[in-house]
C-alpha positions as CSV (number, residue, x, y, z in Angstrom):
1,Q,5.3,4.4,8.6
2,I,2.5,4.6,6.3
3,R,4.3,6.7,3.9
4,E,7.1,4.0,3.8
5,A,4.7,1.2,3.4
6,F,2.9,3.1,0.5
7,F,6.2,3.5,-1.3
8,E,6.9,-0.3,-0.9
9,L,3.8,-1.1,-3.0
10,P,4.3,-2.2,-6.6
11,D,4.1,0.7,-9.0
12,E,0.8,-0.4,-10.5
13,Q,-0.9,-0.7,-7.1
14,R,0.6,2.6,-5.8
15,S,-0.4,4.5,-8.9
16,A,-4.1,3.2,-8.7
17,L,-4.4,3.9,-5.0
18,H,-2.8,7.3,-5.4
19,L,-5.2,8.4,-8.0
20,V,-8.2,7.4,-6.0
21,A,-7.2,8.0,-2.4
22,I,-5.0,11.0,-2.8
23,E,-6.0,12.8,-6.0
24,G,-9.7,12.0,-5.5
25,L,-10.5,10.6,-8.9
26,T,-13.4,8.2,-9.3
27,Y,-12.6,4.6,-10.0
28,E,-13.8,5.2,-13.6
29,Q,-11.6,8.3,-14.0
30,A,-8.5,6.6,-12.5
31,A,-9.0,3.6,-14.8
32,K,-9.2,5.9,-17.9
33,A,-6.2,7.8,-16.7
34,I,-4.0,4.8,-16.5
35,G,-5.5,3.0,-19.4
36,V,-6.8,-0.1,-17.7
37,P,-10.4,-1.7,-17.4
38,L,-12.3,-0.7,-14.4
39,G,-12.1,-4.2,-12.9
40,T,-8.2,-4.2,-13.1
41,L,-8.1,-0.8,-11.3
42,M,-10.3,-2.2,-8.5
43,S,-8.1,-5.3,-8.2
44,R,-5.1,-3.2,-7.9
45,I,-6.6,-0.9,-5.2
46,G,-7.9,-3.9,-3.3
47,R,-4.4,-5.6,-3.4
48,A,-2.8,-2.4,-2.4
49,R,-5.1,-1.9,0.6
50,A,-4.6,-5.4,1.7
51,A,-0.9,-5.0,1.5
52,L,-0.9,-1.9,3.6
53,R,-3.1,-3.7,6.2
54,E,-0.8,-6.5,6.3
55,M,2.2,-4.3,6.7
56,E,0.4,-2.4,9.6
57,D,-0.4,-5.8,11.2
58,N,3.3,-6.7,11.0
59,A,4.6,-3.4,12.3
60,P,4.5,-4.2,16.1
61,A,6.5,-7.4,15.3
62,R,9.1,-5.4,13.6
63,A,9.3,-2.9,16.6
64,K,9.9,-5.8,18.9
65,N,12.6,-7.1,16.9
66,H,14.3,-3.8,16.8
67,L,14.1,-3.6,20.6
68,R,15.7,-7.0,20.9
69,I,18.6,-5.7,18.8
70,V,19.0,-2.6,20.9
71,R,19.1,-4.7,24.1
72,G,21.5,-7.1,22.6
73,E,19.4,-10.1,22.9
74,P,19.7,-12.8,20.1
């Protein structure tokens, strides 16, 4: 589920988060690698993390909806 949510992020957010969280670059290194100011990189990472948290919070609701469909309820 987290993998799917990660790939649902906008490209700019996904790239920024990937460089820092997966590749282990510092914020400064990641900002330089993608050619943006440090503040921009930090904003993108913050928005990406917030989006992932929101997707996680909404996951149980999605599962419940899937169960309703399986049971044939409206």
